[in-house]
NUNULUM-995156 format. One record per residue (C-alpha): residue number from 1; residue in one letter; x, y, z. Coordinates in steps of 0.5 Angstrom, whole numbers. Each point is the difference from the previous one (the first is absolute). Example, Ala and Ser with C-alpha at 12.3 -4.5 7.8 and 13.67 -1.06 7.14 Angstrom:
<atom num="1" residuo="A" east="25" north="-9" up="16"/>
<atom num="2" residuo="S" east="2" north="7" up="-2"/>
***
This chain:
<atom num="1" residuo="X" east="546" north="-98" up="184"/>
<atom num="2" residuo="X" east="6" north="2" up="3"/>
<atom num="3" residuo="X" east="2" north="-3" up="7"/>
<atom num="4" residuo="X" east="6" north="2" up="4"/>
<atom num="5" residuo="X" east="4" north="-6" up="4"/>
<atom num="6" residuo="X" east="5" north="3" up="6"/>
<atom num="7" residuo="X" east="5" north="-5" up="2"/>
<atom num="8" residuo="X" east="7" north="0" up="3"/>
<atom num="9" residuo="X" east="3" north="1" up="-7"/>
<atom num="10" residuo="X" east="-4" north="6" up="-1"/>
<atom num="11" residuo="X" east="-6" north="2" up="-4"/>
<atom num="12" residuo="X" east="-2" north="-4" up="-6"/>
<atom num="13" residuo="X" east="-5" north="3" up="-5"/>
<atom num="14" residuo="X" east="-4" north="-5" up="-4"/>
<atom num="15" residuo="X" east="-6" north="0" up="-5"/>
<atom num="16" residuo="X" east="-6" north="-6" up="1"/>
<atom num="17" residuo="X" east="-6" north="-1" up="-5"/>
<atom num="18" residuo="X" east="-6" north="2" up="4"/>
<atom num="19" residuo="X" east="-4" north="-6" up="-2"/>
<atom num="20" residuo="X" east="-3" north="-4" up="5"/>
<atom num="21" residuo="X" east="5" north="-6" up="1"/>
<atom num="22" residuo="X" east="3" north="-3" up="6"/>
<atom num="23" residuo="X" east="6" north="-4" up="1"/>
<atom num="24" residuo="X" east="4" north="-2" up="6"/>
<atom num="25" residuo="X" east="8" north="-2" up="-2"/>
<atom num="26" residuo="X" east="7" north="-1" up="4"/>
<atom num="27" residuo="X" east="6" north="5" up="-2"/>
<atom num="28" residuo="X" east="6" north="-4" up="2"/>
<atom num="29" residuo="X" east="4" north="6" up="-1"/>
<atom num="30" residuo="X" east="-3" north="4" up="6"/>
<atom num="31" residuo="X" east="-3" north="-6" up="4"/>
<atom num="32" residuo="X" east="-7" north="2" up="-1"/>
<atom num="33" residuo="X" east="-7" north="-2" up="-1"/>
<atom num="34" residuo="X" east="-4" north="4" up="-4"/>
<atom num="35" residuo="X" east="-7" north="2" up="-2"/>
<atom num="36" residuo="X" east="-2" north="4" up="-6"/>
<atom num="37" residuo="X" east="-7" north="2" up="0"/>
<atom num="38" residuo="X" east="-4" north="4" up="-5"/>
<atom num="39" residuo="X" east="6" north="5" up="-1"/>
<atom num="40" residuo="X" east="3" north="0" up="8"/>
<atom num="41" residuo="X" east="6" north="-4" up="2"/>
<atom num="42" residuo="X" east="1" north="-3" up="7"/>
<atom num="43" residuo="X" east="7" north="-3" up="2"/>
<atom num="44" residuo="X" east="0" north="-4" up="6"/>
<atom num="45" residuo="X" east="7" north="-1" up="2"/>
<atom num="46" residuo="X" east="2" north="-7" up="3"/>
<atom num="47" residuo="X" east="1" north="0" up="7"/>
<atom num="48" residuo="X" east="7" north="-2" up="3"/>
<atom num="49" residuo="X" east="4" north="1" up="-6"/>
<atom num="50" residuo="X" east="6" north="1" up="4"/>
<atom num="51" residuo="X" east="-1" north="-5" up="5"/>
<atom num="52" residuo="X" east="4" north="-6" up="-2"/>
<atom num="53" residuo="X" east="-4" north="-5" up="3"/>
<atom num="54" residuo="X" east="-5" north="1" up="-5"/>
<atom num="55" residuo="X" east="4" north="-3" up="-6"/>
<atom num="56" residuo="X" east="-3" north="5" up="-5"/>
<atom num="57" residuo="X" east="3" north="1" up="-6"/>
<atom num="58" residuo="X" east="-4" north="-1" up="-7"/>
<atom num="59" residuo="X" east="-7" north="-2" up="-1"/>
<atom num="60" residuo="X" east="-1" north="-7" up="-2"/>
<atom num="61" residuo="X" east="-7" north="0" up="0"/>
<atom num="62" residuo="X" east="-7" north="3" up="3"/>
<atom num="63" residuo="X" east="-7" north="-2" up="0"/>
<atom num="64" residuo="X" east="-6" north="4" up="3"/>
<atom num="65" residuo="X" east="-6" north="-2" up="4"/>
<atom num="66" residuo="X" east="-5" north="6" up="0"/>
<atom num="67" residuo="X" east="-5" north="-4" up="5"/>
<atom num="68" residuo="X" east="6" north="1" up="5"/>
<atom num="69" residuo="X" east="3" north="7" up="-3"/>
<atom num="70" residuo="X" east="7" north="-3" up="0"/>
<atom num="71" residuo="X" east="5" north="-1" up="-6"/>
<atom num="72" residuo="X" east="5" north="-6" up="2"/>
<atom num="73" residuo="X" east="7" north="1" up="-3"/>
<atom num="74" residuo="X" east="6" north="-5" up="0"/>
<atom num="75" residuo="X" east="7" north="4" up="0"/>
<atom num="76" residuo="X" east="7" north="-1" up="1"/>
<atom num="77" residuo="X" east="7" north="0" up="-2"/>
<atom num="78" residuo="X" east="3" north="-6" up="-5"/>
<atom num="79" residuo="X" east="8" north="-1" up="-1"/>
<atom num="80" residuo="X" east="5" north="-5" up="0"/>
<atom num="81" residuo="X" east="2" north="1" up="7"/>
<atom num="82" residuo="X" east="-6" north="1" up="4"/>
<atom num="83" residuo="X" east="-8" north="-1" up="-2"/>
<atom num="84" residuo="X" east="-5" north="3" up="5"/>
<atom num="85" residuo="X" east="-8" north="1" up="-1"/>
<atom num="86" residuo="X" east="-6" north="3" up="3"/>
<atom num="87" residuo="X" east="-7" north="0" up="0"/>
<atom num="88" residuo="X" east="-3" north="7" up="1"/>
<atom num="89" residuo="X" east="-7" north="2" up="1"/>
<atom num="90" residuo="X" east="-3" north="7" up="-2"/>
<atom num="91" residuo="X" east="-6" north="3" up="3"/>
<atom num="92" residuo="X" east="-4" north="4" up="-5"/>
<atom num="93" residuo="X" east="-4" north="3" up="6"/>
<atom num="94" residuo="X" east="5" north="2" up="4"/>
<atom num="95" residuo="X" east="6" north="1" up="-6"/>
<atom num="96" residuo="X" east="5" north="-4" up="5"/>
<atom num="97" residuo="X" east="4" north="-6" up="-2"/>
<atom num="98" residuo="X" east="2" north="-5" up="5"/>
<atom num="99" residuo="X" east="4" north="-7" up="0"/>
<atom num="100" residuo="X" east="-4" north="-6" up="-1"/>
<atom num="101" residuo="X" east="6" north="-5" up="0"/>
<atom num="102" residuo="X" east="7" north="2" up="0"/>
<atom num="103" residuo="X" east="4" north="-6" up="3"/>
<atom num="104" residuo="X" east="0" north="-7" up="-2"/>
<atom num="105" residuo="X" east="0" north="2" up="-7"/>
<atom num="106" residuo="X" east="5" north="-1" up="-6"/>
<atom num="107" residuo="X" east="-2" north="3" up="-7"/>
<atom num="108" residuo="X" east="-7" north="1" up="0"/>
<atom num="109" residuo="X" east="-2" north="3" up="-7"/>
<atom num="110" residuo="X" east="-7" north="-2" up="-2"/>
<atom num="111" residuo="X" east="-7" north="0" up="5"/>
<atom num="112" residuo="X" east="-7" north="0" up="-1"/>
<atom num="113" residuo="X" east="-6" north="0" up="5"/>
<atom num="114" residuo="X" east="-6" north="-4" up="3"/>
<atom num="115" residuo="X" east="-4" north="6" up="1"/>
<atom num="116" residuo="X" east="-5" north="-4" up="4"/>
<atom num="117" residuo="X" east="4" north="-3" up="5"/>
<atom num="118" residuo="X" east="5" north="6" up="0"/>
<atom num="119" residuo="X" east="6" north="-4" up="-2"/>
<atom num="120" residuo="X" east="6" north="1" up="-4"/>
<atom num="121" residuo="X" east="3" north="-5" up="-4"/>
<atom num="122" residuo="X" east="7" north="1" up="-3"/>
<atom num="123" residuo="X" east="6" north="-4" up="-3"/>
<atom num="124" residuo="X" east="7" north="1" up="4"/>
<atom num="125" residuo="X" east="6" north="-4" up="0"/>
<atom num="126" residuo="X" east="2" north="-5" up="5"/>
<atom num="127" residuo="X" east="4" north="3" up="6"/>
<atom num="128" residuo="X" east="5" north="-6" up="0"/>
<atom num="129" residuo="X" east="0" north="-3" up="-7"/>
<atom num="130" residuo="X" east="1" north="5" up="-6"/>
<atom num="131" residuo="X" east="-2" north="-5" up="-5"/>
<atom num="132" residuo="X" east="-7" north="0" up="3"/>
<atom num="133" residuo="X" east="-6" north="4" up="0"/>
<atom num="134" residuo="X" east="-6" north="0" up="4"/>
<atom num="135" residuo="X" east="-7" north="3" up="0"/>
<atom num="136" residuo="X" east="-3" north="2" up="6"/>
<atom num="137" residuo="X" east="-5" north="4" up="3"/>
<atom num="138" residuo="X" east="-1" north="5" up="6"/>
<atom num="139" residuo="X" east="-6" north="4" up="3"/>
<atom num="140" residuo="X" east="-1" north="7" up="-1"/>
<atom num="141" residuo="X" east="3" north="2" up="7"/>
<atom num="142" residuo="X" east="6" north="-4" up="-1"/>
<atom num="143" residuo="X" east="-2" north="-6" up="4"/>
<atom num="144" residuo="X" east="-1" north="-8" up="-2"/>
<atom num="145" residuo="X" east="6" north="0" up="-5"/>
<atom num="146" residuo="X" east="-1" north="-7" up="-4"/>
<atom num="147" residuo="X" east="4" north="-3" up="-5"/>
<atom num="148" residuo="X" east="-4" north="-4" up="-5"/>
<atom num="149" residuo="X" east="4" north="-2" up="-6"/>
<atom num="150" residuo="X" east="7" north="-1" up="-2"/>
<atom num="151" residuo="X" east="3" north="0" up="-7"/>
<atom num="152" residuo="X" east="7" north="0" up="-3"/>
<atom num="153" residuo="X" east="3" north="7" up="-2"/>
<atom num="154" residuo="X" east="4" north="-1" up="-7"/>
<atom num="155" residuo="X" east="6" north="4" up="3"/>
<atom num="156" residuo="X" east="2" north="2" up="7"/>
<atom num="157" residuo="X" east="-5" north="5" up="3"/>
<atom num="158" residuo="X" east="-3" north="1" up="-7"/>
<atom num="159" residuo="X" east="-5" north="5" up="2"/>
<atom num="160" residuo="X" east="-1" north="4" up="-6"/>
<atom num="161" residuo="X" east="-7" north="-1" up="-4"/>
<atom num="162" residuo="X" east="-3" north="-4" up="6"/>
<atom num="163" residuo="X" east="-7" north="3" up="0"/>
<atom num="164" residuo="X" east="-6" north="-4" up="2"/>
<atom num="165" residuo="X" east="-8" north="0" up="-1"/>
<atom num="166" residuo="X" east="-4" north="-3" up="5"/>
<atom num="167" residuo="X" east="-6" north="-4" up="-1"/>
<atom num="168" residuo="X" east="-3" north="-1" up="7"/>
<atom num="169" residuo="X" east="-7" north="-3" up="-3"/>
<atom num="170" residuo="X" east="4" north="-6" up="-2"/>
<atom num="171" residuo="X" east="6" north="0" up="5"/>
<atom num="172" residuo="X" east="5" north="1" up="-6"/>
<atom num="173" residuo="X" east="6" north="5" up="-1"/>
<atom num="174" residuo="X" east="2" north="1" up="-7"/>
<atom num="175" residuo="X" east="7" north="3" up="0"/>
<atom num="176" residuo="X" east="6" north="2" up="-4"/>
<atom num="177" residuo="X" east="7" north="-3" up="1"/>
<atom num="178" residuo="X" east="6" north="4" up="-1"/>
<atom num="179" residuo="X" east="-3" north="3" up="-6"/>
<atom num="180" residuo="X" east="0" north="-5" up="-5"/>
<atom num="181" residuo="X" east="-6" north="-5" up="2"/>
<atom num="182" residuo="X" east="-7" north="0" up="3"/>
<atom num="183" residuo="X" east="-1" north="-5" up="6"/>
<atom num="184" residuo="X" east="-7" north="-3" up="3"/>
<atom num="185" residuo="X" east="0" north="-1" up="8"/>
<atom num="186" residuo="X" east="-5" north="-4" up="4"/>
<atom num="187" residuo="X" east="0" north="4" up="7"/>
<atom num="188" residuo="X" east="-4" north="-6" up="3"/>
<atom num="189" residuo="X" east="5" north="-6" up="-3"/>
<atom num="190" residuo="X" east="6" north="4" up="-1"/>
<atom num="191" residuo="X" east="0" north="-3" up="-7"/>
<atom num="192" residuo="X" east="4" north="4" up="-5"/>
<atom num="193" residuo="X" east="0" north="-1" up="-8"/>
<atom num="194" residuo="X" east="2" north="4" up="-6"/>
<atom num="195" residuo="X" east="-5" north="3" up="-4"/>
<atom num="196" residuo="X" east="3" north="5" up="-5"/>
<atom num="197" residuo="X" east="7" north="0" up="-3"/>
<atom num="198" residuo="X" east="0" north="5" up="-5"/>
<atom num="199" residuo="X" east="6" north="1" up="-5"/>
<atom num="200" residuo="X" east="6" north="4" up="2"/>
<atom num="201" residuo="X" east="-3" north="6" up="2"/>
<atom num="202" residuo="X" east="-1" north="3" up="7"/>
<atom num="203" residuo="X" east="-7" north="0" up="4"/>
<atom num="204" residuo="X" east="-1" north="7" up="4"/>
<atom num="205" residuo="X" east="-6" north="-1" up="4"/>
<atom num="206" residuo="X" east="-7" north="-4" up="0"/>
<atom num="207" residuo="X" east="-7" north="1" up="3"/>
<atom num="208" residuo="X" east="-6" north="-5" up="0"/>
<atom num="209" residuo="X" east="-6" north="2" up="-4"/>
<atom num="210" residuo="X" east="-5" north="-3" up="5"/>
<atom num="211" residuo="X" east="-6" north="2" up="-5"/>
<atom num="212" residuo="X" east="2" north="-4" up="-6"/>
<atom num="213" residuo="X" east="4" north="-5" up="4"/>
<atom num="214" residuo="X" east="7" north="2" up="-4"/>
<atom num="215" residuo="X" east="7" north="2" up="2"/>
<atom num="216" residuo="X" east="2" north="7" up="-3"/>
<atom num="217" residuo="X" east="8" north="1" up="0"/>
<atom num="218" residuo="X" east="5" north="4" up="-3"/>
<atom num="219" residuo="X" east="6" north="-3" up="-4"/>
<atom num="220" residuo="X" east="5" north="3" up="-5"/>
<atom num="221" residuo="X" east="7" north="3" up="1"/>
<atom num="222" residuo="X" east="2" north="3" up="6"/>
<atom num="223" residuo="X" east="1" north="8" up="0"/>
<atom num="224" residuo="X" east="-2" north="0" up="-7"/>
<atom num="225" residuo="X" east="-7" north="-3" up="-2"/>
<atom num="226" residuo="X" east="-5" north="-5" up="2"/>
<atom num="227" residuo="X" east="-7" north="-3" up="-3"/>
<atom num="228" residuo="X" east="-6" north="-1" up="4"/>
<atom num="229" residuo="X" east="-2" north="-8" up="0"/>
<atom num="230" residuo="X" east="-6" north="-4" up="3"/>
<atom num="231" residuo="X" east="-1" north="-7" up="2"/>
<atom num="232" residuo="X" east="-6" north="-3" up="1"/>
<atom num="233" residuo="X" east="-1" north="-4" up="7"/>
<atom num="234" residuo="X" east="-6" north="-4" up="-2"/>
<atom num="235" residuo="X" east="3" north="-3" up="-6"/>
<atom num="236" residuo="X" east="5" north="-6" up="2"/>
<atom num="237" residuo="X" east="2" north="0" up="-7"/>
<atom num="238" residuo="X" east="1" north="8" up="-1"/>
<atom num="239" residuo="X" east="6" north="3" up="-3"/>
<atom num="240" residuo="X" east="2" north="8" up="2"/>
<atom num="241" residuo="X" east="-2" north="5" up="-5"/>
<atom num="242" residuo="X" east="1" north="7" up="-1"/>
<atom num="243" residuo="X" east="-6" north="5" up="2"/>
<atom num="244" residuo="X" east="3" north="5" up="-4"/>
<atom num="245" residuo="X" east="5" north="0" up="-6"/>
<atom num="246" residuo="X" east="4" north="7" up="3"/>
<atom num="247" residuo="X" east="6" north="0" up="3"/>
<atom num="248" residuo="X" east="0" north="4" up="7"/>
<atom num="249" residuo="X" east="7" north="4" up="1"/>
<atom num="250" residuo="X" east="3" north="0" up="7"/>
<atom num="251" residuo="X" east="-6" north="-4" up="3"/>
<atom num="252" residuo="X" east="1" north="-2" up="7"/>
<atom num="253" residuo="X" east="-7" north="-2" up="4"/>
<atom num="254" residuo="X" east="-7" north="-1" up="-1"/>
<atom num="255" residuo="X" east="-6" north="2" up="3"/>
<atom num="256" residuo="X" east="-7" north="-4" up="-2"/>
<atom num="257" residuo="X" east="-6" north="4" up="0"/>
<atom num="258" residuo="X" east="-5" north="-5" up="0"/>
<atom num="259" residuo="X" east="-6" north="5" up="1"/>
<atom num="260" residuo="X" east="1" north="4" up="-6"/>
<atom num="261" residuo="X" east="3" north="-6" up="-4"/>
<atom num="262" residuo="X" east="7" north="4" up="-1"/>
<atom num="263" residuo="X" east="7" north="-2" up="1"/>
<atom num="264" residuo="X" east="5" north="5" up="3"/>
<atom num="265" residuo="X" east="8" north="-1" up="-2"/>
<atom num="266" residuo="X" east="5" north="5" up="4"/>
<atom num="267" residuo="X" east="6" north="2" up="-3"/>
<atom num="268" residuo="X" east="7" north="-1" up="3"/>
<atom num="269" residuo="X" east="2" north="5" up="5"/>
<atom num="270" residuo="X" east="5" north="4" up="-4"/>
<atom num="271" residuo="X" east="-5" north="1" up="-5"/>
<atom num="272" residuo="X" east="-7" north="1" up="3"/>
<atom num="273" residuo="X" east="-7" north="0" up="-2"/>
<atom num="274" residuo="X" east="-5" north="-6" up="-2"/>
<atom num="275" residuo="X" east="-4" north="-3" up="-5"/>
<atom num="276" residuo="X" east="-7" north="-2" up="0"/>
<atom num="277" residuo="X" east="-3" north="-6" up="-4"/>
<atom num="278" residuo="X" east="-7" north="-3" up="0"/>
<atom num="279" residuo="X" east="-1" north="-7" up="1"/>
<atom num="280" residuo="X" east="-2" north="-1" up="-8"/>
<atom num="281" residuo="X" east="7" north="2" up="-2"/>
<atom num="282" residuo="X" east="-1" north="7" up="-1"/>
<atom num="283" residuo="X" east="5" north="5" up="1"/>
<atom num="284" residuo="X" east="-3" north="6" up="4"/>
<atom num="285" residuo="X" east="6" north="4" up="0"/>
<atom num="286" residuo="X" east="5" north="3" up="6"/>
<atom num="287" residuo="X" east="-1" north="3" up="6"/>
<atom num="288" residuo="X" east="4" north="6" up="-2"/>
<atom num="289" residuo="X" east="-1" north="4" up="6"/>
<atom num="290" residuo="X" east="4" north="-6" up="4"/>
<atom num="291" residuo="X" east="6" north="1" up="-5"/>
<atom num="292" residuo="X" east="4" north="5" up="5"/>
<atom num="293" residuo="X" east="-1" north="-5" up="6"/>
<atom num="294" residuo="X" east="5" north="-6" up="1"/>
<atom num="295" residuo="X" east="-6" north="-5" up="0"/>
<atom num="296" residuo="X" east="4" north="-6" up="3"/>
<atom num="297" residuo="X" east="-6" north="-4" up="1"/>
<atom num="298" residuo="X" east="-8" north="2" up="-1"/>
<atom num="299" residuo="X" east="-5" north="-3" up="5"/>
<atom num="300" residuo="X" east="-6" north="4" up="-1"/>
<atom num="301" residuo="X" east="-4" north="3" up="-6"/>
<atom num="302" residuo="X" east="-7" north="3" up="-1"/>
<atom num="303" residuo="X" east="-1" north="4" up="-6"/>
<atom num="304" residuo="X" east="-6" north="3" up="4"/>
<atom num="305" residuo="X" east="4" north="3" up="5"/>
<atom num="306" residuo="X" east="-1" north="-1" up="8"/>
<atom num="307" residuo="X" east="-1" north="5" up="5"/>
<atom num="308" residuo="X" east="7" north="0" up="3"/>
<atom num="309" residuo="X" east="2" north="-2" up="7"/>
<atom num="310" residuo="X" east="-6" north="4" up="3"/>
<atom num="311" residuo="X" east="-5" north="-5" up="-2"/>
<atom num="312" residuo="X" east="3" north="-5" up="5"/>
<atom num="313" residuo="X" east="-5" north="-6" up="-2"/>
<atom num="314" residuo="X" east="2" north="1" up="-7"/>
<atom num="315" residuo="X" east="-8" north="0" up="-2"/>
<atom num="316" residuo="X" east="1" north="6" up="-4"/>
<atom num="317" residuo="X" east="-3" north="5" up="5"/>
<atom num="318" residuo="X" east="4" north="4" up="4"/>
<atom num="319" residuo="X" east="-1" north="1" up="8"/>
<atom num="320" residuo="X" east="-4" north="7" up="-2"/>
<atom num="321" residuo="X" east="-6" north="-4" up="-2"/>
<atom num="322" residuo="X" east="2" north="-7" up="2"/>
<atom num="323" residuo="X" east="-4" north="-1" up="7"/>
<atom num="324" residuo="X" east="5" north="-6" up="2"/>
<atom num="325" residuo="X" east="6" north="0" up="-4"/>
<atom num="326" residuo="X" east="3" north="-6" up="3"/>
<atom num="327" residuo="X" east="-6" north="-4" up="-3"/>
<atom num="328" residuo="X" east="0" north="-1" up="-8"/>
<atom num="329" residuo="X" east="-7" north="-2" up="0"/>
<atom num="330" residuo="X" east="-2" north="6" up="3"/>
<atom num="331" residuo="X" east="0" north="6" up="-4"/>
<atom num="332" residuo="X" east="-5" north="5" up="-4"/>
<atom num="333" residuo="X" east="-1" north="-5" up="-5"/>
<atom num="334" residuo="X" east="-2" north="-6" up="4"/>
<atom num="335" residuo="X" east="-7" north="-3" up="1"/>
<atom num="336" residuo="X" east="-2" north="1" up="7"/>
<atom num="337" residuo="X" east="-3" north="-6" up="3"/>
<atom num="338" residuo="X" east="-7" north="2" up="3"/>
<atom num="339" residuo="X" east="-1" north="-1" up="7"/>
<atom num="340" residuo="X" east="7" north="-2" up="2"/>
<atom num="341" residuo="X" east="2" north="6" up="4"/>
<atom num="342" residuo="X" east="6" north="1" up="-5"/>
<atom num="343" residuo="X" east="1" north="6" up="-4"/>
<atom num="344" residuo="X" east="3" north="-3" up="-6"/>
<atom num="345" residuo="X" east="-2" north="5" up="-5"/>
<atom num="346" residuo="X" east="3" north="6" up="4"/>
<atom num="347" residuo="X" east="-7" north="4" up="0"/>
<atom num="348" residuo="X" east="0" north="1" up="7"/>
<atom num="349" residuo="X" east="-5" north="-5" up="2"/>
<atom num="350" residuo="X" east="-1" north="-7" up="-1"/>
<atom num="351" residuo="X" east="-5" north="-2" up="-5"/>
<atom num="352" residuo="X" east="-7" north="-2" up="3"/>
<atom num="353" residuo="X" east="-5" north="-4" up="-4"/>
<atom num="354" residuo="X" east="-6" north="5" up="-2"/>
<atom num="355" residuo="X" east="-4" north="1" up="-6"/>
<atom num="356" residuo="X" east="5" north="4" up="-3"/>
<atom num="357" residuo="X" east="1" north="-1" up="-8"/>
<atom num="358" residuo="X" east="7" north="1" up="1"/>
<atom num="359" residuo="X" east="4" north="-6" up="0"/>
<atom num="360" residuo="X" east="7" north="-1" up="-2"/>
<atom num="361" residuo="X" east="0" north="-7" up="-3"/>
<atom num="362" residuo="X" east="-6" north="3" up="-5"/>
<atom num="363" residuo="X" east="4" north="6" up="-2"/>
<atom num="364" residuo="X" east="5" north="-1" up="-6"/>
<atom num="365" residuo="X" east="4" north="5" up="-3"/>
<atom num="366" residuo="X" east="4" north="-1" up="-7"/>
<atom num="367" residuo="X" east="5" north="-1" up="-3"/>
<atom num="368" residuo="X" east="6" north="1" up="5"/>
<atom num="369" residuo="X" east="6" north="1" up="-2"/>
<atom num="370" residuo="X" east="-4" north="6" up="-4"/>
<atom num="371" residuo="X" east="2" north="5" up="-5"/>
<atom num="372" residuo="X" east="-6" north="4" up="-2"/>
<atom num="373" residuo="X" east="-6" north="-1" up="3"/>
<atom num="374" residuo="X" east="-3" north="-4" up="6"/>
<atom num="375" residuo="X" east="-7" north="-4" up="0"/>
<atom num="376" residuo="X" east="-4" north="-1" up="6"/>
<atom num="377" residuo="X" east="-6" north="-5" up="1"/>
<atom num="378" residuo="X" east="-4" north="-1" up="6"/>
<atom num="379" residuo="X" east="0" north="7" up="3"/>
<atom num="380" residuo="X" east="-6" north="2" up="3"/>
<atom num="381" residuo="X" east="-3" north="7" up="-4"/>
<atom num="382" residuo="X" east="0" north="4" up="7"/>
<atom num="383" residuo="X" east="7" north="-2" up="2"/>
<atom num="384" residuo="X" east="6" north="5" up="0"/>
<atom num="385" residuo="X" east="6" north="-1" up="-3"/>
<atom num="386" residuo="X" east="7" north="3" up="1"/>
<atom num="387" residuo="X" east="7" north="-1" up="-3"/>
<atom num="388" residuo="X" east="6" north="0" up="4"/>
<atom num="389" residuo="X" east="7" north="-3" up="0"/>
<atom num="390" residuo="X" east="3" north="-5" up="5"/>
<atom num="391" residuo="X" east="2" north="6" up="5"/>
<atom num="392" residuo="X" east="-7" north="3" up="0"/>
<atom num="393" residuo="X" east="1" north="6" up="-5"/>
<atom num="394" residuo="X" east="-7" north="1" up="-3"/>
<atom num="395" residuo="X" east="0" north="1" up="-8"/>
<atom num="396" residuo="X" east="-7" north="0" up="-1"/>
<atom num="397" residuo="X" east="-7" north="-1" up="3"/>
<atom num="398" residuo="X" east="-7" north="0" up="-2"/>
<atom num="399" residuo="X" east="2" north="-5" up="-5"/>
<atom num="400" residuo="X" east="-5" north="-3" up="-5"/>
<atom num="401" residuo="X" east="-1" north="-8" up="2"/>
<atom num="402" residuo="X" east="1" north="-3" up="-7"/>
<atom num="403" residuo="X" east="7" north="2" up="-2"/>
<atom num="404" residuo="X" east="5" north="5" up="1"/>
<atom num="405" residuo="X" east="6" north="3" up="-4"/>
<atom num="406" residuo="X" east="6" north="-1" up="3"/>
<atom num="407" residuo="X" east="5" north="2" up="-6"/>
<atom num="408" residuo="X" east="3" north="6" up="3"/>
<atom num="409" residuo="X" east="2" north="-4" up="7"/>
<atom num="410" residuo="X" east="7" north="-1" up="1"/>
<atom num="411" residuo="X" east="2" north="-8" up="0"/>
<atom num="412" residuo="X" east="-1" north="-3" up="7"/>
<atom num="413" residuo="X" east="-5" north="-3" up="5"/>
<atom num="414" residuo="X" east="-7" north="4" up="1"/>
<atom num="415" residuo="X" east="-6" north="-2" up="4"/>
<atom num="416" residuo="X" east="-8" north="2" up="-2"/>
<atom num="417" residuo="X" east="-3" north="1" up="7"/>
<atom num="418" residuo="X" east="-7" north="-2" up="0"/>
<atom num="419" residuo="X" east="-5" north="3" up="5"/>
<atom num="420" residuo="X" east="-8" north="-2" up="1"/>
<atom num="421" residuo="X" east="-4" north="-1" up="6"/>
<atom num="422" residuo="X" east="5" north="1" up="5"/>
<atom num="423" residuo="X" east="5" north="-5" up="-3"/>
<atom num="424" residuo="X" east="6" north="1" up="-4"/>
<atom num="425" residuo="X" east="4" north="-4" up="-4"/>
<atom num="426" residuo="X" east="7" north="0" up="-4"/>
<atom num="427" residuo="X" east="1" north="-3" up="-7"/>
<atom num="428" residuo="X" east="8" north="1" up="-2"/>
<atom num="429" residuo="X" east="2" north="0" up="-7"/>
<atom num="430" residuo="X" east="7" north="1" up="-4"/>
<atom num="431" residuo="X" east="1" north="6" up="-5"/>
<atom num="432" residuo="X" east="5" north="-1" up="-5"/>
***
């Protein structure tokens, strides 16, 4: 699939694979936040690029909060003479960027999010002492700045490699100091202890795998190759181990996709592209369609795709079929709660309890994701079944109620619209 991007530098022509994958990443060279979704490219210029008060420069770190439709980014400039930093927030709804914090910061390079409390945790340099670092937090709107922990840098303003992973459940921050050591900091007490000191290699990035209670991190030789390591936090006698015995050339940052048990490794911006590795240590290959982009940091990856920015609540349904695109609990695949006055499944009415045999929780479709045939259980014989996509386009109707051949469909998200006795429900599945 060919796409055109018109920029201030002219027209760029590039080819993108037509698969269903979605990726959000930054591009330092153009100061943009970018989405590639199912072959389409959406650049979002970071606002205020020419405003010196925003202290914009290279992108140090970024994280995503899909529930708030925000990408939070630490950026700035770092030199021997001057160090300035900013924390910025980009709305995926309005596609605009605004400053969260541009003052009282020194050398912010690592951030993570408490998505429930709407707070940003970050590592910064001490404004008065270049040998001291600090772990602070601030609200999404820039209010209530609070510094919780202090620690020593190895050298003055040694911001390089200061990435962090937040464990909010245990009030703990795991962070890389100066690229050569992983430390553990307890937020409530301010206590800091050394956790991992590897051999003479550089630590590039770190993430917390909450499901398996382990740290996942990159370490190796800067600008050449890295290995992917893990550390079991549940074992007091744990030692680090390689997840996979493969060198990843020019690796820079990590994104952990716990839902699909995958680790995505973004390459350095001058190389572009990313690797994908399974939790079990299987090399799943490269995201080759990213090779042409300077992917400074990768913040989101979904192999099944998303509905781009037209899906404002990121529930997989665009506003064309989603009757409330601000609430992810309301969409055509939701269960309509009887007699509550709310149309959760977007069929045009609230479900009123009756003698209809059509009940959302009694109907099952499987498998999903599916390659060839969808099977159905619990559908009344006289029910009407239609096959549509998330934008409402109809592909088939008057289908049989036991199985459907979907092998000819393009990869993506689809719905079965099932009607019976003036009641309509939707069942969602993914075709791959």
